[in-house]
Each structure stands twice: as structure tokens, then as C-alpha cells.
N, C-alpha and C positions, 0 to 999 in steps of 0.2 A: 713054824719057825721057833727058835729058841725063846723061851720066856725071858722077859727083862723085868727087873724089880720095880722100876719107877717111871711114871709117865707124868709130864707136866703139860697142861693145856692153858694157854693164855688167850682169852677171848677179847677181841676188840670189836665191840658191838657196831655193826654197820660199816666196817672197814671195806674198802673197795680198791682194786688195782687201778681204777681210773685215776684216783688221786695218788695212791702210794707208789706205783711203778716209776713215774718220772722222778720222784724224790729218791727212791732207791737207786735209780740209774745215775743220779747226780751225786751220789755218795753221801747223802744226808742221813741215811738210815743204815749204817754199816753193819749193825748186828742182825737186822732182818735180812740184809743182802747175804751175809755169811751163811745164815740158815738156808737160804735159797740155793746157794752154791753147794752146800753140804747135804742137801736133802732134795725133796720134791716140793713143787708149788704149783698153784693154778687157781682157776676160778672155782668157787664153791656155790653150786646152784642151791638156792633156798627153796622154800615151799610156798604154796599159794594159800593165803596172801603172805607176801614176804614181810611180816611184822613180827616183832620179838616174842609176844606171848604165844604165837603159833610156832615160830621157828625154834625157840629154845627147847620146848617139849619134844619137837621132832628130832633134834640132836640128842636130847636126853634119853629118848626111847628107841631111836633108830627107826621110827614108824611114821607113816603119813598121818595127817590129822584125822582121817577117817577111822583110824585105830586108837589114837591117843585122846581124841575128843575135845581138843581146844581149837577154836576157829577164829578168835579175834580178841581184841581188848575187851569187848563185851559180846555176850551171846545170850540167846534165849534159854531159860531153864527148860529142862526136858518136859515136853508135853504142855508147856504154858507159853504165854507171851510176856512173862516177867523177865526183865533183863538182869543178868548177873555178871559180875566181873570174875573171871576164872582165877582160881588159886591153885596151890599145889595139889590138893585132893581132886581137882578137876581132871587131872591127867590119868587116863584109864589103863595105861601100860606101865610096865616096870621100868624104872629109870636106871641109867648107867650105874650110878653109885649104889643103888639097891642090888643090882646084879653082882657087882664087885663084892659088896658086903656078904652076900650069900655064899660067895666063893672064897671067903677068908681074906679078902683084900680090904685094906683101910683107905678111905677117901677123905680128902678135905675139899669142899666145894664152897666157893665164895661168890656171892652176889648174882647168881644165876636167876633169871626171872622164873616165877612160879615155883619158888622153893619155900614159900610161906604157906602154911606152917611147915617148919623143917622136918624132913624125914628122920626117923630114929634109926640110924645106920651105925655100923662100926666105923667111927670116924667123926668128922665135923661137917655140919652144914651151917653156913651163914646165909640167912635169907636175904634176897635181893629186893628189887622194886616190888611194891605192893605190900610189903611188911609195914605195919603201922609204926614200928620202932625197931631199933637194933634187936634182932632175934636170932638165936643160934641154938643148935644142939651139939653138945650137951650144954646144960645151963651154966656150968662154970666158965665155958668159953664165952657165952653171952656176957656174963658179968665182967670178964677180963677185957672184952672188946669195948665195953662202955667205959671202963677205966682208962683204956688206951685212947679214948676220944674218937673211935670209929664212927663214921656216919654212913647211912645208906646212899643218900644222894645229896647234892648241893642245891644251889639256887635253881629254880625253874628257868629254862632257857628263854621263855617268852616273857618272864616277869622281871628280868634283871637287866640293867644297863650292861653293855658288852664288856666293858673293862672289869666290872665287878664279877660278872659271870665267869670270865676267864680266870681271874684270880681264884675264885672258888673252885673252879674245875681242877686246877693244879693242886690245890689244897686237899680236895677229896681224893684225887688219884694218888697222891704221894702217901696219904695216910693209909689207903687201902693196900698199897704195895708194901708199906712198912709193916702192917699187921700181918700180911701174907707171909713175909719173910721171917717174922717172929714165929708164926704158926709152924713153919717148916722145921723149926728147931723144937718147938714146944710139944708137938704131937708126932707120933709115928704115922707114916702114910706110904701108900703105894701109888695112889693116884691123887694128883693135886690140880685143881682148876680154879682160876681166878678170872672174873669178867670185869673188864674196864668198860663201863657204860658211858663214860664221858665222851667217847668217840661219836656215839650216836647223837648225843645232845649238842655237841659243837657243830656237827655237820647239819643238823636240822636248822640251826641258827644261822650258820655262816657259809654253807656250801656254795651258794650263789655268788659269794664274794671272793672265792679263791682267785688269787693273782691280781686283785684290783682293790683299790681303796685302802683305807686306814687298817682294816683287819684282813687284808688279802692274804697275809701269811699266817694267820692265827691257827688254822687247821694244820698247816705244815709244821709249824713250830711245836704244836701239841704232839704230833706224831714223832717228831724228832726226840721229844722228851720221853715218849713211850718207848722208843727204840732203846734209850739208855736204861729205862726201867726193865725192859725185856732182858737186857744183858745182866742186870743185877739179880733178877728173878732166876734166870738160868744158872748163874754162878752159885747162888745160894742153894738152889734145889739139887743140883748135881744129878739131874734126871737122865735116864738112858734114852728117852724119847721126848722131844719137845714139839708141841703143835701150837701154832698161832693161827687163829681162825676167827671168822665173823659169822653171824647168823643170817646176814643179808648184806646187800651192797647199798650204794647211795648214788643219787644223781640230782640234777637241778629240778627245782619245782618253781614254776612260774604261774601256773594256772590251776586252780582248784575246781573240780567238776562236781556240782551239787546234783547228784543223780536223782534225788527225790523230786526235784523240779521237773526233770524229764519224765519220770514215772507218772507224775500228776498230769502233765500235759497230754500223755498218751492214755490216760484213764486207768492206769494200773493201781494207783494209790489214792485213797480218799482220806480227807481230814474232816474233823467235826466243824460244823458251822456254828461256832459259839462266840460270845463276846471275848472270851479269853484267847481264842485262836486268832480272832481278828486283831486284837491288841498285839499279840505276838508277832503277827505279820507286819503290822505297822512299825514295830520296833526293829524288825529285821531290815525293812526298807530304810529306816532312818540310819541304822548302823552302816548300811551300804553306802549311803550318801556321804557320811562322814569319812568312810574309807576312800572313796573316789576323790573327794575334795582335798584330801591330805590332812584334814582336821584331826582325824584319828591318830595320826603320828604325833601331833602336838599333844593330844590328850595322853597318849602312852608315855611320852617323855615327861610330862608334868606329873603323872601318877608315880612314875619311877623316882622322880626327884623327891616326892612326898613319902616315899617308902611304901607305896601301895602296889598291888600286883594286878596289872592290866589283864593278864591271862585269866584271872578269876572272874572278870566281868563279862557277862553274856546276856543277850536278850532272852526273854522267856521262851520256852519251847512250844512249837506248834504240835498239838497232839494228833496222832494218827488214828483213824478209824480202822483198826485192824480187821474187824469182822467183815467190813464191806470192801476191803482192799484185796487185790489179787497178788500184789508184790510190794515188798517194803524192805527197808534196811534195818539193821539192829545197831543202835548207837550212832556215833558220828564218825569215827576215825576212818573206817573203810567203807566202801560202797558196795560190798557184796550183797546179793539179794536173796531174800527168803520169799517163798510163795506161800499163799494162804493154805494152811493145813486142811481146811475143810473142802478144798477142791476135789472133785472126783478124779480118779486116775486118768481118765481121758482128757478132762479139762486141764489137769496139772501138766500133762505132756504137751498139750496144745499151747498153753501159756508159756511154758518153759521154752519150747521151740521158737515161739513167736518173739519173745523178748531177746533170746540169744541172737536170733537172726537180725533183729533191728539194731542191737548193740554193735554187732560186727559190721553192719553195712550202712547204718543211718545215723548213729550218734556222732555228730560232727561239731567242731568248733564253729560257732555262728560267724565269727569274723574271718577265719581263714579257709573254712570248708574242709579242713583236715579231719580225717577219722581219728577219734580219740583213743579207741581201744587197740592195744597191741594184740591181745588175745582174750577170748571169752569162752568159758567152759561151763557145761552142765556138771554138777557135782559128781555124778557117776562116772564122768570121763577122767577125773584125776584123783578121786578118793575111793578107798575101799576099806571095809572093816565095819565092825558092829556100831560104831558111833556115826557113820556116814549119814544115817537118817536124821541126825540132829544138825547137820552142816547147812550152811547157806546153799540154796538150790542153784544159784548162778554166781560164778566167780569171775572177776574182771581184773585183767592186768593192763593198766593204761600205758600209753606211749609217754616217753619223756617229752616235754616237761610237765605233763598233767598228773594230777592225783585225784582219785575219785573218793568222795566222802558221802556219808549219809546225813540225816538231819535236814531241817529247813532253816539253815543259818544264813542264807543269802537269797535275794529275790530272783536272781537270774541263774542260768545254767553254769556260766563261767565266772569265777571270781579271780581277779588278778591278785597275785601274792604280794603282801607287803612285808611281812616279817619272816616267815618260815621258808627259807629259800632252798632247802634241801629236803628230799623225800627218799623213801626206801626204794631199792632196786633189787631185782631178782638175783643178780649175780654178786655174791660175796667173794671172800678170798680165804686161802689157807696156805700155810707152809708147814712141812713136817720134816724133821731131821733127827738122826740118832741111830741107835743100834738097829740093824736089820732094814734100814731105809736106804733106797737108792740115792745116788748123788746127782744133782744138777739137772734133773728132768722136770719138764712141765707136764703135769697130768691133771686135767680137770676132773672134778668130782661133784658129788651131791652132798648136801649137809647131812643127810641121813646115813651116808657111807662112813662117816667118822666114828659113829657109835660102834659098829661091829669091828672096825679097824682097831680101835682102842682095846676092845675086849680081846681081839686076836693077839695083841701083845702079851696078854696075861693067859693065853691058852684057853680062852673061854669062847664057846660058840652059842649063839642064841638065834631064835626065829624072829627076825626083824625084816623090815622092808629094804634097809640099806644093805650094801654089799661090801665085803672086805676089799680094800684097795690093793689087790694083789699086784697090779702093775707098778705100784709104788714100793713094793717090798723086794728085798734081795731074794728071799726064799718065797716060793710060790705056794707053800703049804699053808692052807688056811681053812 
């Protein structure tokens, strides 16, 4: 297809058609609706696990995690059991903006996860979450952003009263969009991408309240605001192609599944029998009693009134005996399982088969009898590439409204959710309109497909796992 000079991508972290489509149909988001009518739109299948530090590198590289090497918010360092938080240099494949730079195209990339430290490209990188402070390449842009009052993130969604959280959400969003529009004039660019991460934060906090209660319209109103910002960004950019997309979707979260308790019950995970671990378990039980009794809510509100952050308070951690365990998690947020690396090949395969089978057929909600897992995979079933050997050995996609976590933070398998009523879902969303794009068609796609599709607008081909969305384009040449 004929090359076009400018592409604008607006990321809404965690956006989902489950929430957006009714608001679009009701006429509350006219700018997104116009893009849908003038272009193509559909669900955007994320990666496993559908969490931002895995999803955004998958978009950036067009590759599955087995190639780019990022598997979660935390992961084990290669050939050790030391836990690390992945950063930009953890990504083992070339990123979209690096490819564009090599081909003489200038990029501006704002706030994407795992862009710290920023890549040295022909253009601008403004680091997103995980940067310790406002950081950008080149340095003069970093200094300019600081003078503009740019911030990476606002108040933590679990640490702030809802009213204050929402005020801060709008403040951070408006400043990010303001700086983006100034950058559009300040520097030359061919590709411009801005990520709004407030969508993820507000949905974690309030997704379960959509349509009910005092804050039942908070998420809707924020998206209405973003729809107006989308119009402003599009008008300022004057781009030939505009894409709105998310890295994953969202759904209700009502029950948190503490998979380590299940592993311990079945003899797969061992912990040290020490005074420190016994004390940690007592603290976990006490915390659970406070949650069930409702006292923890009172404590949270009191801490918030005193300006303290309840999300920062946690019981001491139960230490795992990795050497004598057959399976364990890495960190807390996701419950994907690693197998002991010292297992023989035969024992590894036996344990992997055994755990996968039990998770698929036996892991049930004790109260309802419902199976918890939507799907369970061995890593070799969904990953391929040189980094696959460092991936979790078993990956789990839970049914709604469950979420599976690691750690020993609750004494039972199932923890009722008190504060965080939304969780990530596999299906995100996208809309694409502009030169060379078909009109008014619904075409579902994968997150990794956007990378080669964007490169295709610039006439660039690359060996990635994603495929150019030929069905979305007027010209089939790609």
C-alpha cells in the first residue's frame, strides 16, 4: 500500500468493549464512534498473562513473550531464584520505535510501560511506569517536561479516598495530553504514541461499581473525558492513520485465589518451619479476620484521613523453601507457576502434566463447586522462542470473577475482594481509521498484530509473530 507520513496511536490501558460499547451506542463517546464508522474496530486479544508488563512489550516487539522475554511484574533472574522487576533492557527483541528509527522515521513515545531507561532513538521517549522520576530521551525534553509539571502517575488507587483519587486522575491525564500536544509542535515526528494509564487504575478501583452507587458513573465519565481528549489529540496531530487500542481488557473481580495455599495442600510447595514464618502466618490470619469482620475497612478509612497509605501496609512474607518445592509462584500479582529447575526431565514432565490436569479438573471454589480456571497451559503450548526456557512452566487464565495470585497473603484458598473490584481480561479493544483503512467493519485482531500493521503503513517488513491486518486495509499488498 502507499506509504503515509504520520501515524498516531492512543493507548487506553485496559479499555474493554464490555464497558465502552454501551456508552458509544448511547452517543456518549461521539469521537470514538466516528472513528469506528470511518474505520475498523474489534476485540484485541492480549497475551498470557494479560498484564501490562507482558502485554506492552508484546505490542512493542510484535512477538510472543517467549521471544521478548518478559513474563510478569516480577520474574526470576536467569538461572537463579532471585526475583527481579523487568525494565526496558529486559526486552530481548527490537521495539517498534527502534525499527522505525533504523528506517529513518522519527518517533515520539509517551508513558509506555518498560520504557525505562529510555531507548536512544531518533525521536523522543518519555519513560512510563517503573521510572523512578520523570525521565526522557533526549535530556532536554526531560528538563522541559519537568518545567511543564509533567508527572508519571498520580495517587495510588488503593491508597487514596475515591474523590481525591478521581481529581488526581483527571489532573494527571490532562497534563499528559497537554504535554503530548505541545510535543507534536515541538519536535518532528512520523509516529506518535501516548498511553493513558488512568483507565487501568480507575477500573481496578471501581469496575465493580459501574452503574451503581455514588461512583457508579465514575468510569463512564472518565471515558467521556478521554473521548474529548481523543478529539483534541487527533486534531492537533493531523495524522493520516489513528489507532486507539488497549493492552488487555477488564472485568469484575470478586474473589482472589491464593494458589500457593493449593500448592501447599497438594504437597508441591514447601515453606521453612521457622519462628519468622510462624509469625508471618499468624499475621496473615489476623489480617484475614480483620477483613472478614469489616474492621479493615474502618482502618483503611482512618489511615486515609490521617494521610497514610493503607496499600503500603502488609504482613511479613512467608518464606518459601525453593530447594525442596516442586512448584512455586514468582511474586504476588499473578499465579503462574514455575517448576523446580533441578527436576529431571522425566520428573519435570510428570509434575507439569499432573498439576495442569488438577488445575483443569480439580481446582474449584469450595463454596460453589465451580471450576476456577478458564484455561491452563504448559508454557510450550503458547510460547516459542529463545526466552521460553525462562518462562513460567504453567500458565493459568481464571474465569470471571476470579483472579489468581501468588504469595501467602491469605490463610484460605479464596479471599473475598474488598477494595479492588476490577481485574484484567484477555480481550482488549482497538479502533483504526485513516488513509488506506476500510470503513465501518468489525475485524477482531491480536495485540501482536498491530506492530507489523503499523510498520506496514511505513512500508517496513519485519520478522515478528504478529500478522499485518490485511483484511482491515483497502490494499491487500503487505
